[in-house]
C-alpha positions in Angstrom: 0.0 0.0 0.0 1.4 3.5 -0.9 1.3 6.8 1.1 -1.0 9.4 -0.4 0.0 12.4 1.7 3.6 12.3 0.7 5.4 12.0 -2.5 7.6 9.3 -1.3 7.1 5.7 -2.3 6.9 3.2 0.6 9.7 0.7 0.6 8.8 -2.8 -0.4 10.2 -5.8 1.5 9.9 -9.4 0.4 10.5 -11.9 3.2 12.2 -15.2 2.6 14.7 -14.2 -0.2 18.0 -16.0 -0.2 20.3 -13.0 -0.8 20.4 -11.9 2.8 18.9 -8.4 1.9 15.3 -9.4 2.6 13.7 -9.7 6.0 13.6 -13.0 7.8 10.6 -15.3 7.1 8.4 -13.9 9.9 8.3 -10.0 9.7 6.9 -8.4 12.8 6.9 -4.8 14.2 9.4 -5.9 16.9 12.1 -6.1 14.2 12.0 -2.2 13.9 12.4 -1.4 17.6 15.8 0.1 16.9 14.6 2.2 13.9 15.6 5.9 14.3 12.7 8.2 15.2 13.1 10.3 12.0 12.5 7.1 9.9 9.5 5.7 11.9 7.1 7.3 9.4 8.3 4.6 7.0 6.5 1.9 9.1 3.1 3.5 8.6 2.9 2.4 5.0 5.1 -0.7 5.3 3.8 -3.4 3.0 5.0 -6.9 3.9 4.6 -9.9 1.7 3.8 -12.9 4.0 6.5 -15.6 4.1 5.8 -18.7 2.1 4.6 -21.7 4.1 6.1 -24.6 2.1 8.5 -25.4 4.9 5.6 -25.8 7.3 3.5 -28.0 5.0 4.3 -31.2 6.8 3.5 -29.8 10.2 0.2 -28.3 8.9 -0.8 -31.6 7.3 0.0 -33.4 10.6 -2.2 -31.0 12.5 -5.1 -31.4 10.0 -4.8 -35.2 10.3 -4.9 -35.1 14.0 -8.0 -32.9 14.0 -9.7 -35.2 11.5 -8.8 -38.4 13.5 -10.7 -37.2 16.6 -9.7 -38.2 20.2 -6.9 -40.6 20.7 -7.2 -43.4 23.3 -4.7 -43.3 26.1 -3.4 -46.5 27.7 -3.4 -47.2 31.4 -2.4 -50.7 32.7 -3.0 -51.3 36.3 -2.4 -54.5 38.3 -5.3 -55.0 40.7 -5.1 -56.9 44.0 -1.5 -58.0 43.8 -1.6 -59.4 40.3 -5.1 -60.9 40.4 -6.1 -59.1 37.2 -5.1 -56.4 34.8 -7.3 -53.4 33.7 -6.4 -51.7 30.4 -7.8 -48.7 28.6 -6.6 -48.2 25.1 -3.4 -49.4 23.3 -2.9 -47.5 20.1 -0.7 -44.6 21.3 1.8 -47.0 23.0 1.7 -50.1 20.9 1.2 -51.0 17.3 -1.8 -53.2 16.2 -0.1 -56.6 16.6 1.3 -55.7 20.1 -2.2 -54.4 21.2 -3.8 -57.6 20.0 -1.2 -59.7 21.9 -1.7 -57.7 25.1 -5.5 -58.0 24.7 -5.3 -61.8 24.3 -3.0 -62.0 27.4 -5.5 -60.0 29.4 -8.4 -62.2 28.3 -6.4 -65.3 29.2 -5.5 -63.8 32.6 -9.2 -63.0 33.3 -10.2 -66.6 32.4 -7.5 -68.0 34.7 -8.7 -65.7 37.5 -12.2 -66.9 37.0 -11.1 -70.6 37.0 -9.1 -70.0 40.1 -12.1 -68.4 41.9 -14.3 -71.3 40.7 -11.8 -73.9 42.1 -11.6 -72.1 45.4 -15.4 -72.0 45.7 -15.6 -75.7 44.7 -12.9 -76.6 47.3 -14.8 -74.6 50.0 -18.0 -76.4 49.1 -16.3 -79.8 49.2 -15.0 -79.1 52.7 -18.4 -78.0 53.8 -20.0 -81.1 52.3 -17.4 -83.3 54.1 -18.1 -81.6 57.4 -21.8 -82.2 57.0 -21.2 -85.8 55.9 -19.1 -86.5 59.0 -21.6 -84.9 61.4 -24.5 -86.6 59.8 -22.7 -90.0 59.7 -21.8 -89.7 63.4 -25.4 -88.7 64.2 -26.8 -91.8 62.4 -24.2 -94.0 64.1 -25.2 -92.7 67.4 -28.9 -93.3 66.9 -28.1 -96.8 65.5 -25.9 -97.6 68.5 -28.7 -96.4 70.9 -31.2 -98.7 69.1 -28.8 -101.7 69.4 -28.3 -100.9 73.1 -32.0 -100.7 73.7 -32.7 -104.2 72.4 -33.7 -106.3 69.4 -37.2 -104.9 69.1 -36.1 -101.3 69.1 -33.3 -102.1 66.6 -35.8 -103.8 64.2 -38.2 -100.9 64.5 -35.3 -98.5 63.8 -34.3 -100.4 60.6 -37.9 -100.6 59.5 -38.3 -96.8 59.9 -35.2 -96.1 57.9 -36.3 -98.4 55.1 -39.8 -97.0 55.1 -38.3 -93.5 54.6 -36.0 -94.9 51.9 -38.8 -96.5 50.0 -40.9 -93.3 50.2 -37.9 -91.3 48.8 -37.5 -93.7 46.0 -41.2 -93.4 45.0 -41.0 -89.6 45.3 -37.9 -89.4 43.1 -39.7 -91.7 40.5 -42.7 -89.4 40.5 -40.5 -86.4 39.9 -39.0 -88.3 36.9 -42.5 -88.8 35.4 -43.4 -92.3 36.7 -46.5 -93.1 38.8 -45.8 -96.0 41.1 -48.4 -97.3 43.5 -46.6 -95.9 46.5 -49.3 -97.0 49.0 -48.9 -100.6 48.1 -45.1 -100.4 48.3 -45.2 -98.7 51.7 -47.7 -101.2 53.1 -45.5 -104.0 51.9 -42.6 -102.5 53.7 -44.4 -102.5 57.0 -45.5 -106.2 56.5 -41.9 -107.2 55.6 -40.6 -106.1 59.0 -43.6 -107.4 60.8 -43.5 -110.9 59.4 -39.7 -110.9 59.2 -39.6 -110.4 62.9 -42.1 -113.2 63.5 -41.1 -115.8 60.8 -37.6 -114.8 59.8 -36.5 -115.3 56.2 -39.6 -117.3 55.4 -41.7 -114.3 56.5 -39.7 -112.0 54.2 -40.0 -114.2 51.2 -43.7 -114.8 51.7 -44.4 -111.1 52.0 -42.5 -110.4 48.8 -44.5 -113.0 46.9 -47.8 -111.8 48.3 -47.0 -108.2 47.4 -46.1 -109.1 43.8 -49.3 -111.0 43.3 -51.3 -108.1 44.7 -49.4 -105.7 42.4 -50.1 -107.8 39.3 -53.8 -108.1 40.2 -54.1 -104.4 40.7 -52.6 -103.6 37.3 -54.7 -106.3 35.6 -58.0 -104.8 37.0 -57.3 -101.0 37.1 -56.3 -99.3 33.8 -53.1 -97.3 34.3 -50.8 -95.5 31.9 -47.4 -97.1 31.2 -48.4 -100.2 33.4 -45.2 -102.2 32.9 -42.8 -99.3 33.8 -44.9 -98.2 36.8 -45.4 -101.8 38.1 -41.7 -102.5 37.8 -40.8 -99.3 39.8 -43.4 -100.2 42.5 -42.0 -103.7 42.9 -38.4 -102.4 42.8 -39.1 -100.2 45.8 -40.3 -102.9 48.2 -38.0 -105.7 46.9 -34.7 -103.9 46.4 -34.9 -101.6 49.4 -37.4 -103.0 52.0 -36.8 -106.7 51.5 -33.0 -106.5 51.2 -32.9 -104.3 54.3 -35.2 -106.7 56.1 -32.4 -109.3 56.3 -31.1 -107.3 59.3 -34.1 -108.8 61.2 -33.0 -112.5 61.2 -29.5 -111.4 62.1 -30.8 -110.6 65.6 -31.3 -114.3 66.2 -27.6 -114.7 66.7 -26.3 -114.9 70.3 -23.9 -112.0 69.8 -26.2 -110.1 67.4 -25.2 -106.8 68.8 -21.4 -107.3 68.1 -22.1 -108.8 64.7 -24.3 -106.0 63.6 -21.9 -103.5 65.0 -19.1 -105.2 63.1 -21.2 -105.0 59.8 -22.2 -101.3 60.3 -18.7 -100.1 61.2 -17.0 -102.1 58.4 -19.4 -100.7 55.8 -18.9 -97.2 57.2 -15.1 -97.7 57.0 -15.3 -98.9 53.4 -17.5 -96.1 52.3 -15.3 -93.5 54.1 -12.0 -94.9 52.8 -13.3 -95.0 49.2 -14.7 -91.4 49.5 -11.5 -89.9 50.9 -8.9 -91.8 48.9 -10.9 -91.4 45.7 -11.1 -87.6 46.3 -7.4 -87.2 47.2 -5.6 -89.5 44.7 -8.4 -91.0 42.6 -7.5 -91.0 38.9 -8.6 -94.3 37.3 -12.4 -94.6 36.9 -13.7 -98.2 37.1 -17.4 -97.6 36.3 -17.7 -94.3 34.4 -21.0 -95.2 32.7 -22.7 -95.5 36.1 -20.7 -93.4 38.5 -17.9 -91.2 37.1 -16.7 -90.3 40.6 -15.9 -94.0 41.5 -12.2 -94.8 41.1 -10.0 -97.8 41.4 -7.8 -95.9 43.9 -10.9 -95.2 46.0 -11.9 -98.9 45.8 -8.5 -100.0 47.1 -8.6 -97.4 49.8 -12.1 -98.5 50.9 -11.0 -102.1 51.0 -7.9 -101.4 53.0 -9.8 -99.3 55.6 -12.6 -102.0 55.8 -10.0 -104.7 56.7 -8.3 -102.4 59.2 -11.6 -101.7 60.9 -12.8 -105.3 61.0 -9.4 -106.7 62.3 -9.1 -103.9 64.8 -12.6 -104.6 66.2 -11.7 -108.3 66.6 -9.2 -107.1 69.1 -11.3 -104.4 70.7 -12.8 -104.9 74.2 -16.6 -105.8 73.9 -16.2 -107.0 70.3 -13.4 -109.5 70.9 -15.6 -111.8 73.0 -17.8 -112.6 69.9 -15.8 -111.5 66.9 -12.8 -113.7 66.0 -10.2 -112.9 63.4 -11.9 -115.4 61.1 -15.2 -113.6 61.4 -13.6 -110.2 60.9 -11.8 -111.3 57.7 -15.0 -112.9 56.3 -16.9 -109.7 57.1 -14.3 -107.4 55.6 -13.9 -109.5 52.5 -17.6 -109.6 51.9 -18.2 -105.9 52.6 -15.3 -104.9 50.3 -16.8 -106.7 47.4 -20.6 -106.2 48.0 -20.8 -102.7 49.3 -19.4 -101.0 46.2 -21.8 -103.1 44.1 -24.7 -101.8 46.2 -23.5 -98.3 45.7 -23.3 -98.8 41.9 -26.8 -100.3 41.8 -28.2 -97.2 43.3 -26.2 -95.1 40.8 -27.6 -97.1 38.0 -31.2 -96.6 39.3 -30.7 -92.9 39.7 -29.2 -92.5 36.3 -32.0 -94.5 34.8 -34.7 -92.3 36.2 -32.7 -89.1 35.8 -32.1 -87.9 39.3 -28.9 -86.9 41.2 -30.0 -87.7 44.7 -33.0 -89.6 46.0 -33.6 -86.9 48.6 -32.2 -84.1 50.7 -33.1 -85.1 54.3 -29.5 -85.9 55.3 -27.0 -83.0 54.9 -23.9 -84.0 53.0 -25.4 -87.4 52.0 -28.6 -86.5 50.1 -31.4 -88.8 51.0 -31.8 -91.7 53.4 -31.4 -94.1 50.4 -28.2 -92.4 49.4 -26.8 -93.3 52.8 -28.0 -96.9 53.2 -27.5 -98.1 49.6 -24.4 -100.1 50.5 -26.3 -102.0 53.2 -29.0 -103.2 50.9 -26.9 -106.0 49.3 -24.5 -106.4 52.3 -27.2 -107.5 54.8 -28.5 -110.5 52.8 -25.0 -111.6 51.9 -23.8 -111.3 55.6 -26.9 -113.3 56.7 -25.8 -116.1 54.4 -22.1 -115.9 55.5 -23.0 -115.9 59.2 -25.5 -118.7 58.7 -22.7 -120.7 57.0 -20.3 -119.9 59.8 -22.9 -121.2 62.3 -23.4 -117.9 64.1 -27.2 -117.7 63.7 -29.7 -119.6 65.8 
């Protein structure tokens, strides 16, 4: 721009020339602070050509790109709880894409391991609680059984009859939950008759009651129309034969002179076998021997149960009160029979539960499930021990 009130032409400056006579790239009034006063009028009409910006093109492009990209995620990695987990927000400004994906995968894996660890801790805590309940419940049942034995034969038979009555009821209840409709009343009445006639007539009374109950059941289904008659009739019969009749063989055992010691030997040996199998199988069990019926049963548990059964039986043969009636021969026969038959009785119940689709027959006993879950091993042991003791000449 030129001055109009003077005849002088304003000087022209071009910034950025390479001959050194031009002003530097950025021309500002501060550059003329030392200008003599008589020449200050020259600044009034100073015309400056802005410096070229080619040298700042890269910086300008970077700024424009940053503005267009929007906010950039920041990364913060924090270990929580002494290394339990890692919390991460953003990766791009600290890692490239591959590194970020690797870190993300590591964090996901760490979270999964943490979840698995928590699940294992919770499961271990639940197992300890179940074991405590199992021990307390087992001791309680042993105490009641011991009291019944001490009270006399009648009270003991009544106690066994009550236990089997509850077990039969549980079985019918579980069957109904699975969709079957057994004739529970007939089965429960048969259970009462089994212990009544078993007490009066022994094994003959048990066999006669079973036969009479089967005939009655067949007659009922022949006369009364029912859905799925074969299945429901079979389940009804299974309840009073497998549970009530097998358990009723405890009744003729009281005819032995030393019936209290013999029944105490059976109960404690079965309990030892069950406990040994449970504990050893849990601690070191690896080899399953019946995965189709009970995946939790292992060969190591079977060996542990057998060993503890023999230890218990032989130890009782030397214990005060037991030693007067239980010889080493009786103890070995008992331990050998229990070691073979008790696991089979347990597997039979597992087969039945798997067939009708239930996990436990009941929930009345903490840590054990139902009554039937606790006495399943005795159902086959009692008739076998009756035969063994009869053969050994111990029964009257």
